[in-house]
C-alpha positions in Angstrom: 100.8 99.2 92.5 99.0 100.6 95.7 100.4 100.7 98.1 98.7 99.3 101.4 101.5 98.8 104.4 103.0 100.6 106.7 100.8 104.5 106.1 102.5 107.3 107.8 99.7 109.7 107.2 99.1 111.7 110.4 95.6 110.9 112.0 93.7 113.5 110.4 94.1 116.6 109.3 92.8 119.7 110.2 91.3 123.2 108.1 90.4 126.2 110.0 86.1 127.2 108.5 86.3 123.6 106.9 84.0 121.1 106.6 84.2 116.6 107.3 82.9 116.0 103.5 84.9 119.2 101.6 88.4 117.0 104.1 87.5 113.7 102.5 87.2 114.3 99.6 90.1 116.6 99.8 91.9 113.7 101.2 90.9 111.4 98.8 92.1 113.8 95.9 95.6 113.5 97.1 95.5 110.3 98.3 94.3 109.9 94.4 97.4 111.5 92.8 99.9 110.4 95.1 99.0 106.7 94.8 99.2 107.9 91.1 102.7 109.3 91.7 104.6 106.5 94.0 103.3 103.8 91.3 104.7 105.7 88.5 107.9 105.6 90.2 107.7 102.8 91.3 107.9 101.4 88.7 110.5 102.6 87.4 112.4 101.5 89.6 111.4 98.9 89.9 111.7 97.2 86.1 110.4 93.2 85.2 110.0 91.2 87.6 111.8 89.9 90.9 113.2 88.0 88.5 117.5 87.4 87.8 120.6 87.2 89.1 119.3 84.6 91.4 115.9 86.3 92.7 117.3 87.6 96.4 119.6 90.7 95.1 116.2 91.6 93.2 114.0 91.0 95.9 115.5 92.8 98.4 115.6 95.4 96.0 111.7 95.2 95.3 111.6 95.5 98.4 113.7 98.4 100.0 112.0 100.5 96.0 108.2 99.0 98.1 109.3 101.0 101.0 111.1 104.3 99.7 107.4 104.5 97.1 105.5 104.1 100.4 107.2 106.7 101.9 107.4 109.5 99.1 103.9 108.8 98.5 103.4 110.2 102.6 104.8 113.4 101.6 103.4 113.7 98.8 99.6 113.4 100.4 101.1 115.7 103.2 102.4 118.3 100.7 99.0 118.9 98.6 97.5 118.9 102.1 99.3 121.5 103.7 98.5 123.6 99.4 95.4 122.3 100.4 94.9 124.9 103.5 94.7 121.7 105.7 97.8 121.6 108.8 98.0 118.3 110.9 96.0 117.2 113.7 98.3 117.5 116.5 
């Protein structure tokens, strides 16, 4: 599951002595890890499809799981960037 909606990732990251190419590579690495991990968590939280019940409850659970997964993904990206020595631009 790709999480392209509602991105709340900070506008940018900075690192003393870091260059733009390294920052892009580190961001891509962190984003790739976080997307994959959040996707696994989403799949665990929402097994199957939106059908069942009458579709209403399942659709709500899916929407909430997606919302939660996006938040987890954004936190994982931030944690990864912080571990790599970056700070969020103010």
